[in-house]
C-alpha positions in Angstrom: 0.0 0.0 0.0 2.8 2.4 0.8 4.6 1.5 -2.4 1.3 1.8 -4.3 0.7 5.4 -2.8 4.2 6.4 -3.6 3.7 5.1 -7.1 0.5 7.1 -7.5 2.0 10.3 -6.1 5.0 9.8 -8.4 2.9 9.3 -11.4 0.7 12.3 -10.4 3.9 14.4 -10.1 5.2 13.3 -13.4 1.8 13.9 -15.0 1.8 17.4 -13.5 5.2 18.1 -14.8 4.2 17.0 -18.2 1.2 19.0 -18.1 3.2 22.1 -17.1 5.6 21.3 -19.8 3.0 20.9 -22.5 1.2 24.0 -21.2 4.4 26.1 -21.4 5.2 24.7 -24.8 1.7 25.7 -26.0 2.1 29.1 -24.7 5.5 29.5 -26.3 4.0 28.3 -29.7 1.1 30.6 -29.2 3.5 33.5 -28.6 5.5 32.8 -31.6 2.5 32.3 -33.8 1.2 35.7 -32.6 4.6 37.3 -33.3 4.6 35.7 -36.8 1.1 37.1 -37.5 2.2 40.6 -36.4 5.3 40.3 -38.6 3.2 39.3 -41.6 0.9 42.2 -41.0 3.7 44.6 -40.7 5.3 43.3 -43.8 2.2 43.6 -45.6 1.7 47.1 -44.4 5.2 48.0 -45.4 4.6 46.6 -48.9 1.4 48.5 -49.4 3.0 51.7 -48.1 5.9 51.3 -50.5 3.5 50.5 -53.4 1.4 53.8 -52.6 4.5 55.7 -52.4 5.6 54.5 -55.6 2.3 55.4 -57.3 2.2 58.9 -55.7 5.8 59.9 -56.2 6.2 62.8 -58.7 7.8 61.8 -61.9 11.3 63.4 -62.5 11.3 66.2 -65.0 13.3 65.5 -68.1 15.7 68.0 -69.7 14.4 71.3 -71.1 17.2 72.2 -73.5 16.3 75.6 -75.1 14.1 77.5 -77.6 12.7 75.4 -80.5 10.7 78.1 -82.2 8.5 81.1 -81.8 5.4 81.7 -83.8 3.7 85.0 -84.5 0.6 86.2 -86.4 0.8 88.8 -89.2 -1.5 90.8 -91.4 1.2 91.5 -94.0 3.1 88.2 -95.0 4.9 90.1 -97.9 6.4 92.6 -95.5 7.4 89.8 -93.2 9.3 88.1 -96.0 11.0 91.3 -96.9 12.3 91.6 -93.3 13.3 88.0 -92.8 14.5 86.9 -96.1 15.7 90.3 -97.3 17.0 92.3 -94.3 18.0 89.4 -92.0 19.0 87.0 -94.8 17.3 84.0 -93.4 16.2 80.9 -95.4 12.6 80.1 -95.5 10.9 76.7 -95.2 7.4 75.2 -95.4 5.1 75.5 -92.3 4.8 72.6 -89.8 1.8 73.7 -87.9 -1.8 74.0 -88.9 -2.6 77.5 -90.3 1.1 78.2 -90.8 2.3 80.4 -93.7 5.9 80.1 -93.5 8.9 79.4 -91.4 12.2 81.3 -91.3 15.2 79.4 -90.2 17.6 80.5 -87.5 20.2 77.7 -87.4 18.3 74.7 -85.9 15.5 76.9 -84.7 12.8 78.8 -86.5 10.4 81.7 -86.5 6.9 80.9 -87.8 4.2 83.2 -89.1 0.5 82.5 -89.7 -2.4 84.8 -90.8 -3.7 87.0 -87.8 -7.2 85.4 -86.8 -8.3 88.9 -85.6 -6.5 91.9 -87.4 -7.8 94.1 -84.5 -6.2 92.1 -81.8 -3.3 93.9 -80.1 -1.0 90.8 -79.5 0.7 89.2 -82.5 2.7 86.5 -80.5 1.1 83.1 -80.9 3.4 80.9 -78.9 6.9 80.1 -77.6 8.2 76.5 -77.9 11.0 74.8 -76.0 12.8 71.7 -76.7 12.9 68.5 -74.5 14.6 65.2 -74.8 11.6 63.2 -73.6 8.2 64.5 -74.5 6.2 61.6 -72.9 8.0 62.0 -69.5 7.5 65.8 -69.6 4.0 65.4 -70.2 3.6 63.0 -67.2 5.6 65.4 -65.1 3.5 68.3 -65.8 0.2 66.4 -65.2 1.5 65.2 -61.8 2.2 68.9 -61.1 -1.4 69.8 -61.8 -0.7 71.4 -65.3 -3.4 70.5 -67.9 -1.4 68.9 -70.8 -3.3 67.7 -73.9 -2.4 64.7 -76.0 0.9 64.5 -77.8 0.7 65.4 -81.4 3.1 64.5 -84.4 4.4 66.9 -87.0 5.4 66.5 -90.7 9.1 66.5 -89.6 8.5 63.7 -87.1 8.8 65.7 -84.1 6.4 65.4 -81.2 4.8 68.1 -79.2 2.0 69.3 -76.9 0.8 72.8 -75.9 0.0 74.2 -72.4 -0.8 77.6 -71.1 1.1 79.3 -68.4 -0.7 81.0 -65.5 -1.2 84.3 -67.5 -2.3 82.4 -70.6 0.7 82.5 -72.8 0.8 79.5 -75.0 3.9 77.4 -74.4 4.6 74.4 -76.5 7.1 71.6 -75.7 8.9 69.7 -78.7 10.9 66.7 -79.0 12.7 66.5 -82.3 13.2 63.4 -84.4 16.6 61.9 -83.9 16.9 61.8 -87.7 15.9 65.3 -88.3 18.5 67.3 -90.4 18.9 71.0 -90.6 20.2 72.6 -93.7 23.3 74.8 -93.3 22.4 78.5 -93.0 23.1 80.8 -96.0 25.9 83.2 -95.9 23.5 86.0 -95.9 22.0 84.9 -92.5 22.6 87.6 -89.9 22.2 85.0 -87.1 22.3 81.3 -86.6 20.9 81.2 -83.1 17.8 82.5 -81.3 18.8 83.2 -77.7 15.7 84.5 -76.0 12.1 85.3 -76.3 10.2 87.7 -74.1 6.6 88.6 -73.3 4.5 90.8 -71.0 4.1 89.5 -67.5 1.8 91.0 -64.8 1.8 88.3 -62.1 5.5 87.5 -61.5 4.8 85.3 -58.5 2.4 83.0 -60.4 4.7 83.0 -63.4 7.7 82.2 -61.3 5.8 79.2 -59.7 5.2 77.7 -63.2 8.6 78.5 -64.8 11.0 78.3 -61.9 9.4 75.9 -59.4 7.7 73.5 -61.8 9.9 73.8 -65.0 13.2 74.6 -63.2 14.1 77.6 -65.1 16.8 79.6 -63.3 17.8 83.3 -63.0 20.2 84.7 -65.5 19.9 88.5 -65.0 17.4 91.2 -64.0 17.5 94.9 -64.5 15.4 98.0 -65.3 15.5 101.5 -66.8 16.6 102.6 -63.3 19.2 100.8 -61.2 16.8 100.2 -58.3 13.9 99.0 -60.3 13.3 95.6 -61.9 11.7 95.9 -65.4 13.0 92.7 -66.9 13.7 89.3 -65.5 15.7 86.8 -67.6 15.3 83.1 -66.7 17.4 80.5 -68.5 16.1 77.0 -69.4 17.3 74.4 -66.9 19.4 72.5 -69.2 20.8 75.1 -71.6 21.6 78.9 -72.1 18.5 80.2 -74.0 16.2 82.3 -71.8 12.8 83.7 -71.3 12.4 87.4 -70.4 9.6 88.8 -68.4 8.6 92.3 -69.5 7.2 93.8 -66.3 5.5 97.1 -65.0 3.5 97.7 -68.1 -0.1 99.0 -68.1 -2.7 96.4 -68.9 -4.1 96.2 -72.4 -1.3 98.1 -74.2 -1.8 98.9 -77.9 -0.4 96.9 -80.8 2.9 98.7 -81.1 3.7 98.7 -77.4 2.8 95.0 -77.1 5.0 94.3 -80.2 7.9 95.8 -78.4 7.4 93.7 -75.4 6.5 90.4 -77.0 9.6 89.9 -79.0 12.5 87.5 -79.9 16.3 88.0 -79.9 18.8 86.7 -82.4 22.3 86.2 -81.2 25.3 87.7 -83.0 29.0 87.5 -82.2 29.8 91.2 -83.4 27.1 93.9 -83.7 29.3 96.1 -85.9 29.7 93.2 -88.5 26.0 92.3 -88.2 25.0 95.8 -88.9 27.2 95.8 -91.9 25.6 92.8 -93.2 22.0 94.0 -92.9 23.1 97.3 -94.4 24.5 95.3 -97.4 20.8 93.9 -97.8 19.5 97.4 -98.0 18.7 98.2 -94.3 19.4 101.8 -92.9 19.2 103.3 -89.5 15.8 104.8 -89.1 13.4 105.6 -86.2 13.6 103.0 -83.4 15.9 100.8 -85.6 19.5 101.6 -84.5 22.3 100.1 -82.6 22.5 100.8 -78.8 23.9 99.6 -75.6 21.5 97.4 -73.6 21.2 97.9 -69.7 22.6 94.4 -69.6 25.8 95.6 -71.1 25.3 93.9 -74.4 25.1 95.7 -77.8 21.8 95.4 -79.4 19.9 96.5 -82.6 16.1 96.3 -83.0 14.2 95.8 -86.2 10.4 95.4 -86.5 8.0 93.3 -88.7 5.0 95.1 -90.3 2.9 94.4 -87.3 5.5 96.0 -84.9 6.7 92.6 -83.5 10.3 93.3 -82.4 13.2 91.3 -83.5 16.3 92.1 -81.4 19.8 91.5 -82.5 22.0 91.0 -79.5 25.6 90.1 -79.0 26.1 86.8 -77.0 28.4 88.3 -74.4 28.3 91.7 -72.6 30.7 94.4 -73.8 30.6 96.2 -70.5 29.3 95.7 -66.9 25.5 95.3 -66.7 23.4 97.5 -64.5 21.4 96.3 -61.7 22.6 92.7 -61.1 25.5 90.4 -62.3 24.9 87.5 -64.7 24.4 84.2 -62.8 24.7 81.8 -65.7 26.7 81.0 -68.7 26.2 83.1 -71.9 25.0 81.5 -75.1 27.2 81.1 -78.1 26.8 80.4 -81.7 
C-alpha cells in the first residue's frame, strides 16, 4: 500500500510536470504564432506603403534644352518676307503647324508666321516652344504637377509636341525633335544662326515664377530695369541650356499693338554687332526711327528691327561688352 501510494504520487507528479511542460510549450507556440502574425501584418503594411509611395511619387522632370521656335501672327506676310528673307537674310521653309504660312530658319531653330485670326487684336505673338529630350516623360511630369497637358501630337518633320498655357495664358509648346531630323546649313546672308531668347508681358510675377522656376526649373540669368533700383526685366534661362525667357514687367494692362509688339519679342544672337549691322546694311537696311544700334542695360550691344505688325526682332551680342546695370549675370552666356 505504501509502495502503491508512492507510485500514485510519483505518477501524479510526473503527470503534473508533463502538463506544465505541455502548457508552457503551447504558450510558447502561441506567442511565436502571434509574433509571426504581427510580422506578416507589418510586412504587408510596409509593402502597401511602398506601393502607394511609388504610385504617388512625382515623376522626374526630363531636360528642357532651349528654344525650339517662336510663332507670330501677321496681317502682312509680304512685309514679313521682306524683313526675314531680305534684311535678315534667313532661309525660309514650309510651315509645320496648322494654319502656318511660312517658317524662317535661325540655325536649328525657326520663327513661324500665320495669318492673324483677328486683325484688330493687339497681340501678335502666337506661342513660344521649348525643346525637351523626352516629350512623354515631360507630359507625365506636368500632369503630376497639376498642369493641364493635352495629348501629344506628331508633326510632318516627325517631331512630337504638346501645348500648355502658363498662369497668364501665354501658349507654351514643348517639342521633342526626331533623332533623324536634319537642318540645312544657313546661307552666308543669314545675320544670325541662333535664337537666344524670347520675351513677353508678365503681370503676375509670382504666379509665373511658380510655373517657370518651381515647376519647370528655369533659373535666374539676369534682372534689371531702366533705373538701377527697379526691375523691369527678368531673364530666366532654361534648366538645361543657355537660352532664356524674359519677363517684361511694369506695363499697363491692355497696351496697344505697337507697345505689345515691343514687349512680345524674340532675340537673335550675333558675335559682333558692328559686323551684323554691316551685313544687314548690305541687304538694304538703314538706320531709321527705333531701328538703330544701342547699348543695352545688360551691357550687351543690340539693334532692334520690327516686322510690319510691330513685333520686335532684337539682334543681341552673345556676351556683354561692359558691366551690366542692376545685377550680375548668374549663368553662362549663349554662343553660336
